Phi, psi and omega in degrees: 000132188277142178234027183222109179277005170287336172285120186294339181255032181299319182295324181286330171297318178296319177295317177298328175294318179299311184297327181288320179299309184297319182296321176295309185273340191239016189304323184287346180260340184298145168276158180297324179295329176291320174294318176302317179293322176294314177289324181289324182300328182281349180268348185287167169295154177303321182299308182297315175304315184297315180300317181298319187285325180297313179291325181294327185281346179260170189277142177081183192244345188251128177225125174282132182305324180296342175269356184251063179255108184231123184302313187296334180272326186076224181289112186293324181294328176289317183293335179289328187311316184288333179287326178291321181292332175283349192064015174285334177227142179253131171266127178060064182284163172279128175223158182281167171303323183287330177285321171306310181306323189280338180256000179244152173280179187296313182294320184296313184297322177287331178293308181307315186265354178057058176263135176283116180274113177281137177307124182092349184295143175269165183295323180296330178293319181291329183290320172303317181286325175300319186285345177276347185247343184229133175225153179086148180279162176211159180290151181305319180293336176282317178303313188269357172060048175069035176300152175285065178201170175217163188236138183244135174238124180280131188251357185245023179296315178301316183296314177298320174302316182293321177295325176288325173298319182295323185288303182278335182076016172198170179254001183274334175276144183227188185289348174294341176304318185298317181290317172304322182289315186296331182271002183058021173293320172241135172235124182257146180295142185268117181245143179288129178253128176269176169305327178276005183273069176208153186296318194243131179254342177220148186302319184299338183289324176302306177304319182296318178304313180301317175301317177292323172305313182298319178294318174304316184290330178296316179309316183293334181266005172091016177290147192299146182296330180296318179291318179294313182305321182292323175297305189298322186299336179275354186257106177233143174215161177269358185276115185305319182283336169290323171302318179295322176295314178300312186300317186294324186279327172299322179296320178290321175301317180292331168295318177298320178295321182289332177288331177277357183069020167267085184291329177293316176296321174300317179300317183298316184295318180299315180296334183265002183246134177255020176296147180301131182095349181297310179297323178292319180295327172303312177297316179293326176294315177312318187285324186294321189265017176075042177233071180293326184299311175300319178295320181290320183297316182291318175306319177294323175294314181297321174302322178291319179229073180290143182285334189202168169295324178301317169306315181300315185298308176304318179295327173305324179276328183281319193295323177293326178297315176301318182301315178297328178285340176265007181073018181272160173294127180280127178273110182284131178285146182300129183296128180264149182296117184289150175291159171308130184246132173240136178241117181243139171241115193232160178293144178285129186275171174299155184304336190285345186255123179284159182297328182300316188285327178297308182297317181303311183302319182293315179297325181294309181295329184276353187286129179270008176216182172290100183221072188298150173232135186238142168274116188228331184044242185276350191289323189286300183299318175301322181285327175293320179297317185293319173300313180288320178274013188307318183284330172295317177298324184254024176283133185275066169283151177309136174084010184249313185228124185253335184201171188286356182247047178251135173285341185190181181290149174291338186263016187315315183262014180280146173305340178263000185310310187279327183295324182292341188235028186300318182291321183295314181289332168302315180292317177298312184285331178299339182291337180288354177276354177220187174282000183298326182297332178289322185292317177297327176289317179296317176305313179290333176296321179278317187286331187255007187314117176087357176284131182302130179217151186287345191239329192269126180262090191293324183295329179273327187272124173233169187298327175298310175303310189300313188289326179296314180298309179304322185280335188250340177267114179297146184296328173297329177281324175304314181300323176289328170297311185291317179299324175296316178299322184286331176302326175192093187304316192286332182270331191248002174280352176241171178091015168287159184287163188286327188239158167225133175245138189243142164243086191295337178289322176272347178063047176220174187209171173207132167271148186222117175272130181255135176231119177285181178304127177082351184271144184238154178296141178267165190293324182293332182284322177298318173302320181291321185290322179291319176302318177298315177300323187290333188248011178055051174250146199284119174211160183211152169254123177259119181259122181249132171239155179267148179295128177313000000 
């Protein structure tokens, strides 16, 4: 992997790195045309390799030679000749009027097709006019009547996308990841990669991923849910994270059916999905269509084996309503102790200052002793967890790390995440039984500074805040926060209070959730407040009103 942007062919070296990585780790899964591409690519001149990579890294498949001007490559049409002979690139392809529209400017498009341009007309208006006059594809040179330019069409984009998919394990990361790393915008933890460190273990999984990705895009583009559902139904895999992707798409299809008021179809999709929230949506839909008995039966099953604290919270609201509809005795929930409440009436600030900063400033000014207040929200506890458990989070277990550009493990939100690292997390959390945790956190704060992590907020965390947190937050409190995080990372990494106040001399702290006028506590915030009350940990809710 290249780390020097002074090299004009840095992007080519990065592409070569991907090809070598894929060839080394996926030889048994590669098709013959992919192996041929990788081996043949290495025989081309640097200029031809570079031109192909430049086009692959840009959007689309059609490129005007006049727009392919790179000093290190020289004459692009000359560099393209070996690519043309290999049929990796087509010179002067046949294109439709819509494709012509995509490669020409407004004035060029109007001039080539001899369209009368009405003052104020948009380019899209010209396309509509052209579509009414021209049909069928033509070569670029025919459309443009011998213009002093040429058009190249890349034929290997799909293949290169497959290779990119095998490297990254996804299609949302692209070649820019290398540039961000080269510029030191992102720094990634170095993880040891084993033979099992790859996203796909069989060729079929690559195809299934691509098809699921296509189905997801169709939903976004407005394709009918029935058409997408039919495609997804045929896609099955033993790969756990592909199963999760499939379940998520089924859940999204169910949401789309529900939006269209096709409740029976929505129930069917939710029933096929084990994605988080699917069961709760089934209960709500059953209630919506007048089937409280079915909703109640499913809710009772969910109450026995809740998938998360969030589901339990929603069930506590739904079950009494269903019980009333069925004429059953409503089981009253045990009243929970409300958190400490603070009410402030303060002068309204200028619009650029948010209510959290107003409250922070007030608490800071009113402190009669050294009691600094920080706006931390989700950042502080997550960061302390990330620093203590760094080695566990970046442990190279199968299915976690596929390539050098990951900010964290790919299975972070998997139900098996903690289980796969049980020994590592046990070792990390056991340090909270002594003062060892402080040394580990401090050491990782220094050694890992700036390295991307799914938990550590480097821009927020400085040494002063870190030391005050270690001095004032008891280890047993940290342990409870961290255990809660590990119970459900997706549900519990958010919802922390906005502010934290320290009393260093007394070695104590308090968290404060700030609510402005008309603002209400969110569900994840309520769960956190209840958690703190259950364990007698200091937290308050501050309600701010403006001076009339």
